[in-house]
C-alpha positions as CSV (number, residue, x, y, z in Angstrom):
1,M,74.0,69.1,102.1
2,F,73.7,72.9,102.4
3,K,70.9,75.1,101.2
4,A,71.3,78.8,100.9
5,G,68.8,81.5,100.3
6,G,65.4,82.3,101.9
7,L,64.5,85.2,104.2
8,P,67.2,87.5,105.7
9,F,68.4,87.3,109.3
10,P,67.4,90.0,111.8
11,R,69.7,93.0,111.6
12,G,73.1,92.5,113.1
13,V,72.7,88.7,113.3
14,R,75.1,86.4,111.5
15,A,76.2,82.8,112.0
16,S,79.0,80.4,111.0
17,L,79.2,76.7,111.7
18,S,81.7,73.9,111.3
19,Q,81.5,70.1,111.9
20,K,83.9,67.2,112.2
21,H,82.2,63.8,112.0
22,T,83.2,60.3,113.0
23,S,81.8,57.3,111.1
24,K,78.5,57.8,113.0
25,A,77.8,61.2,111.4
26,E,74.7,61.8,113.6
27,D,75.1,65.5,114.3
28,L,73.0,68.0,112.3
29,A,73.0,71.8,112.5
30,V,70.6,74.4,111.1
31,T,70.8,78.1,110.5
32,V,67.6,79.4,108.9
33,A,65.4,82.5,108.9
34,G,61.6,82.7,109.1
35,P,59.0,85.4,108.9
36,V,59.3,86.4,112.6
37,S,62.6,85.0,113.8
38,A,65.8,83.2,112.8
39,A,66.7,79.7,114.2
40,F,70.1,78.3,115.0
41,A,70.1,74.7,116.2
42,V,72.3,71.7,116.9
43,Y,70.7,68.3,116.9
44,D,73.0,65.5,118.2
45,G,71.4,62.1,117.3
46,H,72.2,58.9,119.1
47,G,71.2,55.4,118.0
48,G,70.6,56.7,114.5
49,L,70.1,59.8,112.4
50,Q,66.3,59.8,111.9
51,A,65.4,61.6,115.1
52,A,67.8,64.4,114.4
53,Q,66.7,64.7,110.8
54,T,63.0,64.8,111.9
55,C,63.9,67.8,114.2
56,V,65.5,69.5,111.2
57,N,62.4,69.0,109.1
58,S,59.7,69.3,111.8
59,L,60.8,71.0,115.0
60,T,62.7,73.9,113.3
61,P,59.7,74.9,111.1
62,K,57.3,74.6,114.1
63,L,59.5,77.1,116.1
64,L,59.9,79.4,113.1
65,A,56.1,79.5,112.7
66,L,55.6,81.0,116.2
67,S,54.0,84.4,116.1
68,S,55.7,85.4,119.3
69,L,58.9,84.4,121.1
70,D,57.1,84.9,124.4
71,D,54.8,81.8,124.0
72,D,56.6,79.3,126.1
73,E,53.7,76.8,126.0
74,A,53.9,76.8,122.2
75,I,57.7,76.1,122.3
76,I,57.1,73.3,124.8
77,D,54.3,71.9,122.6
78,A,56.6,71.8,119.6
79,F,59.2,69.7,121.4
80,W,56.6,67.2,122.7
81,D,54.8,67.1,119.4
82,V,57.9,66.1,117.5
83,D,58.7,63.4,120.1
84,A,55.2,62.1,119.6
85,E,55.7,62.1,115.8
86,L,58.8,60.0,116.2
87,G,57.1,57.5,118.5
88,V,54.0,57.0,116.4
89,R,56.2,56.5,113.4
90,K,58.1,53.9,115.4
91,I,61.4,55.7,115.2
92,F,63.1,54.8,118.4
93,D,66.5,56.6,118.2
94,G,66.8,59.9,119.9
95,T,68.4,63.3,119.7
96,T,69.4,66.3,121.7
97,A,68.0,69.7,120.6
98,T,69.4,73.1,121.4
99,V,67.6,75.9,119.5
100,L,68.3,79.7,119.6
101,L,65.5,81.9,118.2
102,V,66.4,85.5,117.5
103,A,64.0,88.4,116.4
104,N,64.3,92.1,116.1
105,G,63.3,93.9,119.3
106,E,61.1,96.9,119.5
107,D,62.8,100.4,119.5
108,D,61.5,101.0,123.0
109,D,62.7,97.7,124.5
110,D,65.9,99.3,125.6
111,T,67.7,102.6,125.2
112,V,71.1,103.2,123.7
113,G,73.9,103.9,126.1
114,E,75.0,107.5,126.9
115,S,78.3,106.9,125.0
116,S,76.6,106.1,121.8
117,S,76.8,108.5,118.9
118,S,73.7,110.1,117.3
119,S,74.0,107.9,114.2
120,L,74.1,104.8,116.4
121,H,71.1,106.1,118.3
122,C,69.2,106.1,115.1
123,T,70.2,102.7,113.7
124,A,70.9,100.4,116.6
125,R,68.0,98.2,117.7
126,P,67.8,95.6,120.4
127,L,67.5,91.8,119.8
128,R,65.0,89.5,121.5
129,C,66.1,85.9,122.0
130,V,64.9,82.6,123.4
131,L,67.0,79.5,123.9
132,A,65.3,76.1,124.3
133,H,67.1,72.8,124.8
134,V,67.0,69.2,125.9
135,G,70.0,67.0,126.3
136,D,73.7,67.9,126.5
137,S,74.3,70.0,123.4
138,S,75.2,73.1,125.4
139,A,75.1,76.8,124.5
140,I,77.2,79.6,126.0
141,R,76.6,83.4,125.7
142,L,79.4,86.0,126.1
143,N,79.6,89.7,126.2
144,M,82.0,90.8,123.4
145,H,82.4,94.2,124.9
146,S,83.6,92.9,128.3
147,A,87.1,94.0,129.2
148,N,87.1,91.7,132.3
149,S,87.6,88.0,131.7
150,S,85.5,87.2,134.8
151,E,82.5,89.0,133.2
152,L,83.0,87.6,129.7
153,L,80.7,84.5,130.1
154,I,77.1,85.7,130.7
155,S,75.4,82.3,130.8
156,E,75.6,78.6,129.8
157,T,72.8,76.1,129.5
158,T,72.4,73.2,132.0
159,Q,73.3,69.8,130.6
160,H,70.5,67.2,131.1
161,L,72.5,64.2,132.2
162,A,71.9,61.2,134.4
163,S,74.8,62.5,136.5
164,S,73.0,65.7,137.3
165,V,71.8,66.0,140.9
166,D,68.8,68.1,139.8
167,E,67.9,65.6,137.1
168,Q,68.2,62.7,139.5
169,K,65.8,64.5,141.9
170,R,63.3,65.0,139.0
171,I,63.5,61.4,138.0
172,K,63.1,60.1,141.5
173,H,60.0,62.2,142.0
174,L,58.6,60.9,138.8
175,W,59.1,57.4,139.9
176,A,57.6,58.0,143.2
177,T,54.6,59.6,141.6
178,R,54.1,56.6,139.3
179,R,54.1,54.3,142.2
180,A,51.5,56.5,144.0
181,L,49.3,56.3,141.0
182,W,49.5,52.5,141.1
183,G,47.8,52.8,144.5
184,K,50.7,51.1,146.4
185,E,51.5,52.1,149.9
186,A,54.7,54.0,150.7
187,V,57.7,51.7,150.9
188,K,61.0,52.0,152.6
189,K,63.8,53.7,150.8
190,N,65.4,51.3,148.5
191,V,68.9,52.5,147.6
192,R,71.5,49.9,146.6
193,R,75.2,50.6,146.7
194,S,77.4,48.7,144.3
195,S,80.9,47.5,144.9
196,S,82.2,50.9,144.0
197,A,81.8,53.3,146.9
198,E,81.3,56.3,144.7
199,E,78.5,54.6,142.6
200,L,74.9,55.0,143.7
201,M,72.1,53.1,142.0
202,I,68.6,54.6,142.3
203,T,65.6,52.6,141.2
204,D,62.0,53.5,140.6
205,K,61.2,51.7,143.9
206,D,62.8,54.6,145.6
207,T,59.9,56.6,147.0
208,D,61.6,58.7,149.6
209,G,59.2,61.2,151.0
210,L,56.1,59.5,149.6
211,R,52.9,60.0,151.7
212,S,49.5,58.4,151.5
213,I,47.2,59.8,148.9
214,D,44.4,62.0,150.1
215,E,41.4,61.1,148.0
216,S,39.8,64.4,148.6
217,L,42.5,66.3,146.6
218,V,41.3,67.4,143.2
219,L,42.4,70.0,140.7
220,D,40.0,73.0,140.4
221,E,39.1,74.3,136.9
222,Q,41.5,77.3,137.2
223,T,44.4,75.0,137.7
224,R,43.5,72.4,135.1
225,P,45.6,73.0,132.0
226,Q,43.0,73.5,129.3
227,R,45.5,73.5,126.5
228,L,46.5,70.0,127.3
229,E,43.0,68.5,126.6
230,K,44.3,67.9,123.1
231,M,47.3,65.9,124.2
232,P,46.0,62.4,123.4
233,S,45.4,63.3,119.8
234,I,49.2,63.8,119.1
235,Y,49.7,60.1,119.8
236,G,47.1,58.9,117.3
237,S,44.5,56.2,118.0
238,L,45.2,54.1,121.2
239,P,43.9,50.6,121.5
240,G,41.0,50.2,124.0
241,N,43.0,47.8,126.2
242,T,46.1,50.2,126.5
243,P,47.4,50.1,130.1
244,Y,46.6,53.5,131.5
245,M,47.4,53.9,135.2
246,H,46.2,57.5,135.5
247,P,43.0,58.3,133.6
248,T,42.3,61.8,135.0
249,L,44.3,64.9,135.7
250,A,42.9,64.8,139.2
251,A,44.6,61.5,139.8
252,V,47.9,63.0,138.6
253,S,47.6,65.9,140.9
254,E,46.7,63.7,143.9
255,A,49.7,61.5,143.4
256,A,52.0,64.4,142.8
257,I,50.9,66.2,145.9
258,A,51.1,63.0,147.9
259,S,54.7,62.2,146.8
260,V,56.5,65.4,147.7
261,E,58.0,66.2,151.0
262,D,56.0,68.1,153.6
263,G,55.9,71.8,152.9
264,Q,56.9,71.7,149.3
265,E,54.5,73.3,146.9
266,L,53.8,72.0,143.4
267,S,53.3,74.6,140.6
268,P,50.7,74.2,137.9
269,E,53.6,74.1,135.4
270,Y,55.0,71.0,137.1
271,L,51.6,69.4,137.2
272,R,51.4,70.0,133.4
273,V,54.8,68.2,133.0
274,L,53.4,65.2,134.9
275,W,50.3,65.2,132.8
276,R,52.4,65.2,129.6
277,A,54.7,62.5,131.0
278,F,52.0,60.0,131.9
279,R,50.1,60.6,128.6
280,R,53.3,59.8,126.8
281,E,53.8,56.6,128.8
282,T,50.4,55.5,127.7
283,A,51.3,56.1,124.1
284,I,54.6,54.2,124.5
285,N,52.7,51.2,125.9
286,A,50.4,51.3,123.0
287,H,52.7,52.0,120.1
288,A,56.1,50.6,121.1
289,R,55.5,47.6,123.4
290,K,55.6,45.1,120.6
291,A,59.0,46.3,119.5
292,F,60.8,46.1,122.8
293,G,58.2,45.3,125.6
294,V,57.2,47.2,128.6
295,R,60.0,48.4,130.9
296,M,59.9,46.8,134.3
297,E,62.4,48.9,136.2
298,S,64.7,51.8,135.6
299,G,67.9,52.8,137.4
300,I,70.7,55.2,137.3
301,Q,74.1,53.6,137.3
302,R,77.5,53.8,135.6
303,R,77.8,52.5,132.1
304,G,80.2,49.7,131.4
305,H,82.6,50.1,134.3
306,A,83.2,51.8,137.6
307,R,84.5,55.0,135.9
308,G,82.1,55.0,133.1
309,P,79.5,57.8,132.7
310,F,76.2,57.7,134.5
311,A,73.3,56.4,132.4
312,I,69.6,55.7,132.9
313,S,69.1,52.0,132.3
314,T,66.0,49.9,131.8
315,T,65.0,46.3,132.4
316,L,62.8,44.4,130.0
317,P,60.2,41.7,131.0
318,N,62.6,38.9,129.9
319,G,65.2,40.2,132.4
320,Q,67.5,41.7,129.7
321,M,68.8,45.2,129.9
322,G,67.0,47.6,127.5
323,A,68.2,50.9,126.0
324,N,70.2,53.1,128.3
325,T,71.0,56.8,127.8
326,C,73.5,59.2,129.4
327,V,71.1,62.1,128.7
328,S,68.1,62.5,131.0
329,R,66.1,64.5,128.5
330,S,65.8,64.1,124.7
331,I,63.5,63.9,121.8
332,G,62.6,60.4,120.8
333,D,64.2,57.4,122.7
334,W,60.8,55.6,123.2
335,D,62.8,52.5,123.9
336,A,64.6,54.1,126.8
337,A,63.5,54.8,130.4
338,R,60.1,56.5,130.6
339,S,61.6,59.3,132.7
340,V,63.7,60.5,129.7
341,L,61.4,63.3,128.6
342,P,61.4,65.8,125.7
343,H,60.5,68.7,128.0
344,P,62.8,71.7,127.3
345,D,64.4,74.3,129.5
346,I,63.7,77.8,128.2
347,E,65.7,80.9,128.7
348,H,64.7,84.4,127.5
349,F,67.2,87.2,127.1
350,K,67.7,90.5,125.2
351,V,70.7,92.1,123.6
352,P,70.2,95.8,124.4
353,A,70.9,98.4,121.7
354,G,74.6,99.2,121.8
355,E,75.7,95.8,123.0
356,F,77.3,92.9,121.2
357,H,76.8,89.3,122.4
358,R,78.1,86.1,120.8
359,V,76.5,82.7,121.3
360,V,78.2,79.3,120.7
361,I,76.1,76.2,120.5
362,A,78.1,72.9,120.4
363,S,77.4,69.2,120.6
364,D,78.7,67.1,123.5
365,G,81.7,66.0,121.4
366,V,83.1,69.5,122.0
367,W,82.2,69.7,125.7
368,D,83.8,66.3,126.4
369,H,87.1,68.0,125.7
370,M,86.7,71.7,126.5
371,T,85.2,73.8,129.3
372,A,82.8,76.6,128.7
373,E,85.5,79.1,129.8
374,E,87.9,77.7,127.2
375,V,85.4,78.0,124.4
376,A,84.4,81.5,125.5
377,K,88.1,82.6,125.5
378,I,88.5,81.4,121.9
379,A,85.2,83.0,120.8
380,R,86.3,86.3,122.4
381,T,89.8,86.5,121.2
382,T,89.0,85.3,117.6
383,R,88.0,88.5,115.9
384,R,86.3,86.9,112.9
385,R,83.2,84.9,113.6
386,T,83.8,82.6,110.7
387,R,87.0,81.4,112.3
388,V,85.6,80.5,115.7
389,P,84.1,77.1,114.9
390,Q,87.3,75.9,113.2
391,A,89.4,77.2,116.1
392,V,87.3,75.3,118.7
393,L,87.3,72.1,116.6
394,S,91.1,72.3,116.2
395,V,91.5,72.1,120.0
396,V,88.9,69.3,120.2
397,L,90.5,67.2,117.5
398,D,94.0,67.6,119.0
399,R,92.9,66.6,122.5
400,S,90.8,63.7,121.3
401,R,93.6,62.3,119.3
402,R,96.0,62.6,122.2
403,K,93.6,60.7,124.4
404,F,91.9,58.2,122.1
405,G,94.0,58.3,118.9
406,Q,91.1,59.6,116.9
407,L,88.1,61.9,117.0
408,S,86.0,60.3,119.8
409,D,82.6,61.7,118.9
410,D,80.8,63.8,116.3
411,S,81.5,67.5,117.0
412,T,79.5,70.5,115.8
413,V,80.0,74.2,116.6
414,V,77.7,77.0,115.6
415,C,78.8,80.6,116.4
416,I,76.1,83.3,116.3
417,D,76.9,87.0,116.4
418,L,74.1,89.1,118.1
419,D,75.3,92.6,117.2
420,A,73.0,95.4,118.4
421,T,75.6,98.2,118.1
422,G,74.6,99.3,114.6
423,D,78.2,99.3,113.5
424,N,77.9,96.4,111.1
425,L,74.5,96.6,109.7
426,G,75.7,97.2,106.1
427,R,78.0,94.2,106.3
428,A,75.3,92.0,107.8
429,T,73.1,92.9,104.9
430,R,75.8,92.0,102.3
431,E,76.3,88.6,104.0
432,T,72.7,87.7,103.9
433,S,72.9,85.8,100.6
434,V,75.3,83.4,102.3
435,D,74.2,83.3,105.9
436,S,70.5,83.8,105.8
437,S,69.4,80.2,105.6
438,G,70.9,76.8,105.7
439,M,70.7,73.2,106.8
440,L,74.0,71.3,107.1
441,S,74.2,67.5,106.9
442,I,77.6,65.9,106.2
443,D,78.1,62.2,105.5
444,G,81.5,60.5,105.8
445,N,84.3,59.9,108.1
446,D,86.0,62.8,109.9
447,K,84.8,65.3,107.4
448,C,84.6,69.0,108.1
449,C,82.7,71.9,106.6
450,S,82.3,75.5,107.4
451,V,79.5,77.8,106.4
452,Q,80.9,81.4,106.1
């Protein structure tokens, strides 16, 4: 399904997208303009399509309704709110979410380069952008004016995977903090090695660096995140007997401070993440425990075999394995490990007047077969934006068929031109009727569609 029409994109902004689906057909993509900004997103669902569809219908409008792209807390709220919506509705599949928001910049944000002509000086305006994401649907940004291949790739988002060292560190600290909140004393490091020398299993009993709790530690009023006082309401009504291990923000701060290594400081932002995470746990225990029980233990281990991908696994009260995910952050997944959070990474950037950047957002079906440098090279050497998604997917399909005999995973590519040179403003306006707004959802096996 594709819907055209709506508000125009910011000046110099255009997008094309293409998809190839397996029988799962769980990828969704959005290109749509709002009153302040335009949104370009890839939602890669797993375990079903409902979480990705909810992001299309709920997360995208919430982000487009923002009055300012500078409000990081509002962006974070939107991700957590949609996650809560899924859980309360007992939708337990999950999705990645990578969203680029683009708005016109102010004339005085940047100045035009000395080489610019007087007409360009009058027409070119900078673009203000914010990129927010959870999961492994990555985005890359390249400088289309770069003559040096080493300077072509400006940035790429970090994939939130169980194999990531940084994500493992975050998860281990969350586990240690939870145990501190239970009031248990520090225990010896519990790291088990499997028969494979390269495989390391980490459990939530691993409390390396945990110190005893200082009961005198409390959060002062200046540190207390006032905006989060509303947090319980997003989860609806909770039963009176809901297990709640951490009733006050002060308890969260005490355990957090107690569970870090000596000399490491905790920011108020990190304390807010802990606050959100434990509130969410309480809601999971209330709304979802009847469906799959309370998780007893979580661990990071390879899925299936010694060379399989790392995944975060859970154990249920009956001893059976619960849901496991390769992503370490997502929206939804209330049946997965409690440490899989919907907390987004956020990057702000500007495209100065006179510059031309191109952003490519793709689901993991693409990155499983191509590197960021390979996609950037295709995006740079393919002059027409409309041909970039198809060119990338052609490589993905060829490599996947050579290795697996078929397309191994749903693959989506969205290519966004952020042209602040002023050279193509007329063309951008003419293309608005096609490119200005759209939601793409394709059903079927190995189908492909391109919005041009």
